[in-house]
N, C-alpha and C positions, 0 to 999 in steps of 0.2 A: 906096786905100782908106783909108790912114792919114789923109788930110787929112780924108776924108768922118767918120770916128770922131772925129777932132779937132773936129768941128764939131757933134755931137751935144748936144742937149737934155741935158746931164748934167754930174756933177761930172768934170771932165777933169783928166788928169796935168799939172799946170802946172809939175813939176820937169823938169830938162835929163836926158832919158832916156840921154842918149849917155854921161852920167857913172857910170851903173850898172855893176855888175860881177857876172858870173855866178858868185856865191857859193854858191849853193843849185843842185845838179842834183836837179830833182825827178821822181821815176819814177810815172807815172799821172796824165795831165792829162786828169782826168775833170772832172764839172760841180761835185763835191764841192771839191775844191782850189781850182778857179777860183774859187767863192764864199767859201771859207774862209781857208788860209794866205795866199793871193795878196794877199787884200783886208786885211789886216793888215799884210804887209810893203809893199801900195800906199800905206796911210795913214803909215807910218814915212817913205816916200821922201816923201810931199807935206807931211808936217806937221813932220818932224823932219830931213829933209835927209840919211837914210839913203842910202846908194850900194848896198845890199844888194839884187841882182837873182836872177834865177831861169834856168837853164836848162830849160827843161821837155821831157820825153822821153816818149813811151809804146814799150814795148817789144814788146808783140802786140796786135793790134788798135787800134783809135781812128786810124787813118792818116786818115780827114776831119778829126779834131779838129785834129792837128798841120797839115794842109794849110791848113785853114780860118785858123789862126791866123797862118801864113808869109804868107797872102794880104794879112792886116790888118797887115803890119807889128808883128806880136805885141800887138796892143792887143785886148780883148775888153770887152763890157759886163756889169755885174752887177747885175740889177734886185731890188730888195727889195719884197717883196710883203705888203702887209696889206688887209684888206676896204675901208679909207677912202682908202688911198692907197699908190702905188708911188714909190718912189725910183730914179734910177739913177747908176752911177759907171761912167766908162771905166777897167779897171785898165792900167797901164803897166810894169808890175815884168820882164814876162818878157822876156830880152834875147835868147835864142833859142828855136827851137822843133826837134825831132830826133825821126825815127821809126828805130828798129832795121832794120826791113825796107824803110825807103824809102831813108833816108840812109846806110844800112849801120852794122853794130853798131860797126866801127872806129872812126866819127865819133863815137858816143855814148861810148865807152871813151875815147877822147882827150879828149873833154870833161869826162869825170869825172878826167881825170888833169890838168887843167890847175892850176898850183901853188897858184891862189887859192881853188879848192874847199873850202870848211870843213864843208860839209854834204850830204849826200845824203838827201832826205826821200821819203816814200812813202805814196801812198793808191793801193793795187794792189787794195784787198777781202780781205776772210780768206782768199779761196780763193788769192790770189795767193802764199800763202806757203809753198805745198806741204806744209802740216803736219798733223797729225790734230787737230782742234780739241778732241778728249778730252783729249789728253793733252799738247800743245803741241810734241812733238817732230816732227823733219823726216820726211817720208816717202821713205825711201831709192828706194822703188819708184814714185815719181810718174813718170809720162814726161818730163817737163822734167827732172826731177835725175837719171833715168838718162840721158839724152842729154847733158847739161852733163857728167857724170861722166866720159862717154866722149870728150867734146870740149870740156875745161873753157876752152881759149883762144877758144872759139866759143859762148859760151853763150846760153841762151834765156831761163832763168828770172830773176827780179829777184835770188834771193842768187848766182846763178852770174855774173851781169854784176856785182855789189857787189865779191864776191870776186876776180874777175880785175882789176878796177880797182884795189883795195887791192894785189892782186899787182904790178900793175906799178908803182903809185905807191913801193912798199917798194923793189922793183929800182932804182927811178930816183932813190932818196935824198929824194925827197918826204914829207911829212909826210900822215899820215892824216887822215880827215874823220870826223865822227860821222854815224851812220847813225839817222834819226830817223822812225819809225812814226808815220802819223796815221792809222792805219785801226781800226777798232770791235771790239777785244780787250782781253779783260783783260791787265795788264801787257804792253802791246804792244812796247814796249822789250825786255822781257826774252826773249818770243816770238822777236823779229828777231834778237837776239844767239844764242839757240839754236839757229834756223835756220840763220844765217850762218856760225857756228863747227863746227856740226855738217857742213854742207857743205863747210866749210874743209878739215876734218879727213881727208874723203875724199879730197880734192884734193892735199894739201900741209901734213904736219904742222907743219912749220916757220911756214909761212904763219899756220897756226890759231893756233899759240902768239902770234905778232906780233900778231894782230888781236884775240886776248883781252888783250892785255897794253897796246895803243895805242889801240883804237875803243872810242868810246863808244857806247852804245845808248839815249837819253833815251827815256822814255815820255813819252806826250802821253795828254790827253782832249779830243777834237774834240767839238763839237756844235753844228748847226747843220741845218735841214731844206731840203733841197735836192731838189726833186723832178727826175725825168729830165726833160729839155728835151724840148718838144712841138714841132709846128709853128706853133700856138697861141702857146706862149710866146714863140717868135722874133717872131711878129707883133704882139702885145702890146709887147716891146721896141721894135721899129719903129715903132711909133704914138706910144711915148713921147718916143722921141730923135729920129726923124725919119730915123735911117739903119738900113739893113738890116746885121744882123750875125750871121753864119752860127755864131761860136763864143760868142754871147751866153749867159747864165744866168739863171736866175731863184731865189730863196729868200727864206725868212721874213725879218725885221728882226732876231731874236735869233741872237748868236753868242757862243760861248765856246770859250776856250782854255786848258787847264791843262797845264805844259810843265816836265818834272823838268830842272833847270838843270844839266845835266851834259854839257858840250860841250868836245871835244878843241882846236878851232883858232878859237874864238870863235862867237858868234851875232847875229843882229840884235837891239836894243833892244825885242822885241814886247811887253814890259809896258807901253810907252808906248803903245801900241794897244789896251791893254785886256787881253793876255793875262795869264793868273797864272801866275809862275814859283815852282815848290815844290820840294822836297826828295823828297817822295813823293807821286806822282799815282796811286797804285793805289785809295785810298779813292775818290776822284772818279771815276776811271773804272770802279769798282765801281757807284757810285749811278747813274752815266748807263746804263751796260750793262743794269742791271737795272730801274730805275725807266722811264728811255726807252726803250731799244731793246727791252726784254722788254715793256713794254706794246704798243708799238708793231708787234712781231711778234706778239702775241695779238689787237689789233684787225686785223692784216694776214688772218691765216688764218680767223679767226672772221666778218670782216667780208665778205671776199671770197664765202665760202660762204653769206653772209647776200644776197648781191647790191649791196654797198655798194662802189662802185667808186675812192670815195677815203675818206681819214680823216677828214675833216671830214664826210662823210656820217653814219660811225659815230658820231660826237660828236653828232649830230641825234636818234639813239635813245637816250632816257634810259637803258636797261638796259645798253647798251655804254660808255656815259658812267661809270656807276654802276660798272660790273664794272672798267672799267680803273682808275679811281682807287681802287678798293679792292685790286686787285691790287698797286699802287705801295706803298700805305700797310699794308696788312694783310700781305701776301706778301713783298713785297720789301723796304721800308724795315727790317724788323727783322735782317736778314741783313747790313746795311751796316757798315762800321766809322768812316765819315767822320764829323769831328767839325765844330760848329759851322757847319751848315748846316740851315735851316729845313725839315725833309722836307716838313712839309704845306704849306708854300708852295710849294716845288719843285714837288710834285705837282699844286697847283692852277695854276701856270703852265705845266706840260705841257698839262694839259687845255684850257687856254686857247691854247695853242700849236696844238694838235691841231685846234681848231674855227676855225682860220683859214680861212675860206671863198675868198680866192685862191689858198692853196697848190695846193689840187687834187692831192695825194699820193697817188698810185695804191698801194692795197692789193696788189696783183700785185707792182708795182715792190719792196716791202718784204718780201713774200713769198720773193723769190729767195733763194737758195744757203742754207736754212733749216739744212741739214746741218753748215753752219759757224758758224751762228748761235745754236741751239738751246743748247748746253753753256753759253756764257757768260751768254745773256739768261734762261735758265730753269732748266736742269739743276744748275747751281752752287747755285743759291738752294734746290732742293728737296733737295738733300743736306744742306743746313744744318738745314731744317724736319726730314728724318728723326731726325738727330743730336738735335734740340731736342724733339721731338715734338709737334710744332706744325702747325697746320692748313695745307695747302698746295693746296687744291683747286681753284683759279682758276688756279694752275700746272699742274695737273694738266689741267685744260679746254685750256689754249693748247696743251700736249703733244698732246693728243685733237685738236686743230684742225688742227695740223700734218699728224698722220696722215692724217686726212679729207680735206686739200688734196692731199697728195702721192699720194693714191689715184687723182686725175687725172680725176675726173669730179664736177662740182658737184651741187648741189640740185635743179637743173633737168635734170638729165641732159646737160651741154654737157662737152666736154673742157676741162680746165683745160691752161694749157701751162704746166708745171712747169719752173723754172728750176733746176738743182743740180748742182754738181761730182761728186757722188755719185749722179747721176740713175740710171745703170745698177744698182747697189747697190739703191737706193730700189724700181727698178720689178722688180728680180727679188723683192724682199720681197712685194711688193703682188701681184703675176702667181701666184708660188706658194702663196698663202695664200687661204683662204675668207675673204668679209667677216664683219666682226663680231669676235669675241675674238683667232681665229687670225691676223688682219690685225694687230691690235696687238702679238700678241707676235712675228711675224715683223720687224715695223718695230722693236720694242724690242731684236731680237739683232742690229743693227747697231752694232757696237763702237765704230766711230769717232765715232758720235754719242754712247752713251748709255754706253760704258764697260762694263766687266766687273759692276759692283756694283749697277747700277740695275734690270737686269734679273731681279734676284733679291732686289731690297726688296719682300715682297708688298705693303706698305701703298701705295707707288708704284703698281706694277702695278694693283692693285685700283682706285684711285681713276682713273686713265687709262681703263681698261675701263669703269669707270662713265660716265664723261663721254662716250666715245666712242660707246658704245651711247645713249646720249640724243642725241646729234648724228645718229646713223643715224635714232631712231624719231622726233623732234620737229623736226628743224633747228635751224641755228644759232641762229637768231632767238631762239626758244623756250627753246633749251638757256641761251644766256646771261641771258635774262630769268628764269628759273629759279635760276641762279647768282648774279643780282645781287640778288634780291628775296627768296629762301629762306634765308638766313644770317643 
């Protein structure tokens, strides 16, 4: 298979792959990592002679992804899609591929304990951190954490695996590595540090102190729209390259990576491939989480309810386009601390990216895991507006859209497949409440999402109730049109 991918009509890895060293162990070999961090690292190898390579790992699920990668000598294709042209690149920086349940956990831990490992990076989605999105704290009652505490040397969670690897490195006299989250959370490095150290304290207090003193947790902001891979995507890649690639992935041309420069054992020179190395990522993270991810979630719930399957279809509806733009600039931008960024230009760029007809980014995909996403994408901004006495009606509409969506039935009476780690809690709130005001109150009562404060903020509750009732009475399209034009 290797020879076939190396004959693809694409930008190929011309560097000597045998010279790569697996200095980064990456947990979460999904589509986003393939299309984002790996591409930066591949550019460094191709254009700057870097020898930094990856050991790619999946802990839970994604067995087929790892099997496909191994089958192809750790090569895969990234296609950048725009309406006028697609470009393709075969990425070659994966040195090894492992799955904890196929290759065995010991093999994964051995790989993390190799002396040259300098970074363990993560794209495990928000729910992979086993934390409460409302507080950022580790959930000690999370099933994976409960199991890991009972059997810390055979962990299943990402936190448990990292702590066990660090414990073994410490015992062997090896230097620690940095732990770098590349997931969409505010202060993702801070969240990761909290979760890892909190878990370590329950296992071994001396180890927890060593981690706190010797391991760094750089925060990052990542941005590239990467739709879920479909059979259609893989067919298109095959047409372009002439080679079938089961591990291929497609994405938009735009990419951005802002990294806190805080590494204990070195790092690749990612800035040479276009990353920004900064001392404080938080303002950039907030900008992206609120303006991009917040408007994405807004469009996902309200677009899905209106029957729009893809984000670019939402953009073809003038009212959805206007509402998303207004949400970004009127309600999200004022809450930000970022300096030196032209926010109106950023908003226009986001609308243009959403309008990319080649992307076909499903509203249903973006709507997943809402309980993990709402706090940082919308609710933190709502709190800012409550403190400043300013308008947050579009944010309230976004929250109402989520509530209508998790009700599990769309406007045509069809069942919605709701995917969420708190699904049981959400369904209990839905099933135990009558449609209407009682439903809103029941959902607002989920403390892991809304905290204790928001259900007691009358202005917030009233706005969400009003938006929710309008969605029930007139449907999503008419409601969005009213909010887009009536203010």
